[in-house]
Structure formats: structure tokens, C-alpha cells
N, C-alpha and C positions, 0 to 999 in steps of 0.2 A: 622470547628472539631480540637479538642483535635490532638499534635503528635500523639502520640500513636493509638489515633483511627483511626490519616492517613496516619499513617506506618499499621496499622491492614487493610485497605480501599485499599493501595496501596500492596498491599504483596494480598490479594484474588484478583483481578483481573490481576496481574501475574502469579499466579496456575490457573485457571480460563483459563487464556487464556495457555498454557499449555496443559492441559486438551483441550478445545475445537479442540487446536490445533491437538497434539496427535486424539483425539476419537470422534472428531465433537460436534456437539446439542447433538443430542438425546443417546448419550457414554460419554455424560458424568456426573461423581455423583458428588453429593452439598459435598456428606461423602469425596471422596477422593480429595474437592478441596480446603475442610475447614482445609486437614490433609497436604495436602504443601505445604498453606500458615501458617501453624502451628497455626491455630487459632481455635475455640468451634465453632459445628455445631450454636449458638448463635448469635456467635459475626459476622458466617455469616450473619449469617438472618435481623440480627442487620443492620448489612450497606445493603444487595440484601434482596429486598422481595421475591424475586424466579429467577429462575435460569434463564427466561427471563432479568428479568434486569437486576442480572451481565450480562449474554450478551450485554446488552447494554451497559454499563460500559466497555467491552473491545473494543466494537467497537469504542464509543467516544474515550478513547488512542490510537485504532491504526491510528485515523483522525490526532489526533493530533501526533503523532507521523511522520504521509507525511507532515505535514503545514511545516516544517522549510523546511524541502528540495525541496518544491514549493515557498517558498520564497525567499529561497537563489536563484534559477534558473531565479526566475522575476527579484529579483534584478543586477543579478551578470554584471559582463562589457566586455562578453566575449562578440562574436559573437553569433545574436540567435543559429545557427545551433549547432555553441557548447556548449551554453547552454544546450539547447535540447539533446543530445548528454549527456553531464552529467543527465539530470536528467531522462534519463531513463535506464540508467546503477545506479543511482542512487538507483529508486525503484524496480528495479529487486532486488538488491544488499541485501535492504532492508527486503523483503521479505523474502531471505533467510537468513539472521542473528537479524533480530529480530523475537519471538514470538508472541509476539502482535499482532506486522503488518501483520502477519502467518495466527491466531487467527481471526480477522480480514478479508480477506480474503475470510476465507472456512467459515464462519457465513453468508459470506454475499452470496455465491452458496447453501448455505444449507435451508436460513430462507432471501430469498429477502427483503423482507414486513421489519425486525425486525431492522430497524431504516436507516439512509442515509449512502448513498451511498460512501465507501472508495474510488471512483471514479473524484465524484465532488472536492474530494478532489483538484488533480493533473487537469484530462482531460481541462478543461478550461487553464492549462496552457502551455501545449500542444500547445492548437489552438492558445493560442496566440505567443508564440513563433514562432511559423511556422508564422501568420499572419508578424512578426516583419522581419523574417526572405525572407520573397516576400518582404519585403517594403524594404528591404536590397540589394537586388538582387539575393539571394540566391537561391532560385529557381528556377530550371530548367522550363522554360517555357510551360505554358499547367498544373505541378500542382496545386494544387491549395491545398492553406491551409487546406481544410475545408476535404480535402479528403485521405490528408496526417495525416490528426489528425484521422481520422478515424483505416489506418492501422496501427501508434505506439500501438493507444489506444487496437485493438488488439492483436497486437504480446503483447504490457506489460499484459493486459490478459490472454492471454496463456503461455508467461514462469511463473506468480500467478500460474495459473494452475497445470502447470508442477509440479514448487516448489512445490506447494500444498500436491501435489503426492507423495511428497519427492523424488520426481527424477528431472532433467532437463534437457531440446532440446538437450542440448548433444555435442550442440556448442557455446559460448562461445557467449555473446553478443556485445561483440567490432564485430567480423564478422559482425552479425546478423547487429549491429553498420552498419556500412560497406556497407555491401548490398543495405542497405537503405538509406543511404545516398550518394551512384551511382545514384538511381533512381531520387532522386527529388532534390538533388543538382545541378546545375546551370554554376557555377564556377569551376575551378579548383582551387581552393583554397579551399578544403575537409578536 
């Protein structure tokens, strides 16, 4: 793809993400997306034959934004629970500040069969970090990594849903994490 075409492609994905984030899939207009990208409708249809194709491209870009966050957490040198805390904070911040990730989450809620779930990028990392924490003796006796992973997944997805609705839960993620850590951590070194 030539550089100009690649720039147009990226601009269309960003404009589509902004539109999907604000109005959802059904409310999004290809005409507004093309205007937002400063591209013609011809350019839009050259790159994406349908609105569904454009939504799939936004979702793929959203998954790409999560991948480095996960790699960083899994390759980190801190204790597993510290890496887990950083991963959860970063995932929440990502949705607060990255329109492509936020649009991806909204598209998944509205059109769950529209592609691979964003959660598939980060849920396995949660599980692995919890298994590492368990192996390191960081989890309270009786806390199963699988159960804690379900809890954290629901907390993150709940935070994402609130962010997607334009509001936050009213509690800083750090305070929520302190509560979770108190419940799952087995050591005094939290």
C-alpha cells in the first residue's frame, strides 16, 4: 500500500472509531466518517466495501492497541501481583484515553459476532499472572487463580462499560485494586 493510501486508511479507521464510540454501529454514518477522515466516499469505499468491514478494521486496531500492554505485563520483572495490578490499571486507562479501544469495546457490546473479542487479548494474561502469583505464594490460601481471573475480568469489563457510557464508577481503580488485593493476597507484602 502506498504511503498516501496508508495514511488515508489509518485516518478512516480513526474517524470510524470516533463515530462508533460516539454513536454506536447503527448510528454511525459513512458520510460523517469520510468527512471526519477528510476523505471522499470513493476513498472510503475503496478501502472498506461496507460499514461492517470498517467496523472489523476498527476492532482489529483495538486489539493491536491492547497487545503491547499485555506483552509488557507478561514480560515484566516485578512480582506477579504487581504486574497484574499494572495490567488492570493500564487496561482501564486505555479505554479512558484511546478512542479506538473504546470504540472496539462498544462494537463488541453491540455486535458481539463481529469478530474476535478484545478480551481474548488480555484475559489469558490475567490467568497466567494469577497462576504465577499462586506459584509464588502471593495468593491467599483457597483463592483459585481461575476464580480470581473471572472476578478481575468482570471488574475490568464493568469499568469498560461505564467508561463506554461516558461515566466512571466514581471510585479510582487504585482503590478497587486495593480491595481486590486485600481479598486475594496471601502475604503482608501487598
